[in-house]
N, C-alpha and C positions, 0 to 999 in steps of 0.2 A: 787072515785070508792069505793063502800062498798062491803066488802068481809067477809063472815062467814067461819070459818075453819071447823066447824061441823054443822050438821043439827040442833042441840039443842042450839048451841052457837049463841048469837045475832050478827048481823052484826056490824062491826066497821070500821072506816076509815083505809085505807091502806096507811099510811104515807110513807112507804118505796118506794112505786110507785112514789109518788111525789118527793121524794129525788132522786130517780134514774133519773127521767126526768130532774130535775135541774142539776144533774151531767152531763148528756148528753149535755144539752144546754151549760154549762160552758166549757165542753171539746171542743165543736165546736169553742169556742173563744180562744182555745190554752192553757187551764189550765189543769193540772193533779191534781185530788183530791184524797187523801187517807184519809178516815175517817171511823168512826164507826157510824152506824145509831143509833139514839136515838129516843125514843118515845114509842108508845104502843106495839111495836114488842117485845115479851118476849125473843126471841132468841138473840136479839141485834147482828145481823149479821154484820160482817165486810165487807165493800164494797170498791172496788177500781175501779175508773173510769179512763180509758186511753184515750188519745187524738185520736180521729178518724180522724180528719183533722184539719188543721190550715188555716184560711183565710189569705192570704198574701196581697191581694189587690183586690179591686172591681173597675172595669173600666166601666163606663157607655158608651153606644153607642148612639149617638145623630144623628138624621136624618137631613141632609142638602139638600136644593133644588137648591142652586146656589153657586157654588164653589168660585166664585169671592167675593160674599157678605160674605160668611163664613170666608174666609181669612181676609177680611177687619175687621170683627167683632172679631174673636178669636185671630188673630195674631196682627193686628194693634191696636185695641181698648183694648182688655183684656190683651194683653201682653204674650200670649202663644207662644211657638215656635213649629214648625213642626218637629217631631221626624222622621217620615217616612210617605210615601204616596205610594199607590198602585193603578194601573189601569191595566186591562188585555191587553188593546191596546188603542191607541188614539181614543177618542170619546166615550169611555165607562165610566160608573160611577167610581168615586174615593172613596177610603177608606183610611183614614189617621189618624194618632195619633198626638195629640198636648199635650203639657205639660207645666206646670208652677209650680214651688215651690212644687213639690211632687204630684200635682194634674194631673192625666192623663185622657184625654177624647179621645174617638174614634168618628170620624165624618164620616158619610157615605152618599153617594148619592144613594146607592142601595135600590131599593124598597123592603120593607119587612124586612130589617135588624133591624129596631127599630120602636118604636111606636111614631108617632108625638104627641106633646103635653105633653111630660114628664117633670118632675122636678128633678133637681139634687141639693142636699144640700151639701155644702162644708163648713166644719168648719175650721176656720183659726185664726191666730193671726195677728195683724197689720191691722185690718179692716179699721181703720181711714186713715192710709197711703194709702191703696189700693183705698179707696173712693176718696182721694185727687188726686191720680194718674189718675183715670178715669175722674174726674171733669176737670182736667187741659187739657185733650185732646180735649175738646169741640166737642165731637162726635155729629153730627147733629140729630141723631135719638133717642138719649136717654140721660137723665140726672138723673141717679139713686140717691136716697137719702137713708140715714140710718134711719131705724125705730127701736123703742124699743118694744120688744115682751116679755111679762112675760111667764115663763114656769117653773113649779115645784120650786117655791121659788127662781128663778134666773131670771135676766133680760138678754135677748139675744139681741144683735144688729144684725139687718138683713139688708142686701143689696141685693135687688132683681133685676136681670138683665134678660131681655127677648131677645131671639135671633132675628135676623133681620126678619126671616120668621114667627116669633111668634109661632114656633113649639116646643120650649123648654124654660124652665125657670130655670136659675141658681140662687140659693139662697145661698149667702155667709153669714156666721154668725160667731159670736164670743160671748163669755160670757162677759157681762158687769160687771165691779167691782164697780158699782155705788151703 
């Protein structure tokens, strides 16, 4: 954004606006920044940015179409455990939470709760061990492999798993030290 302070003065970049935006973005990640603006601003104003909110956890909601197949896939194959499950009455759609090693997913049969065809990226350590665990189960519908993907001067190991109804894609990744 270019701003001139007087009619006669030429327009100049307003770097304090950029710094303020960066401060807001960092505060959303839970940081508090106390610093003095530097740059073309002759007043060198002191700026303090305070935390507006802190994101504690993001929990994706994934649509399921068959509760039996979802249990077979998430619980038996991927090794998640059911934390809780809710139905309003017998015969109505189920909403449940599954978790494993700090990863929490909400699974829903309710129409409109989530968008079919979504992708969830999960960063982990121990990807090789997780791949071996999945391979040892001899799941008849899937045999995922580990791929190497370059990104920003690092190599990521990617394990991509598609849900039984092909409505969601779980991508499990870790940084390779190769």
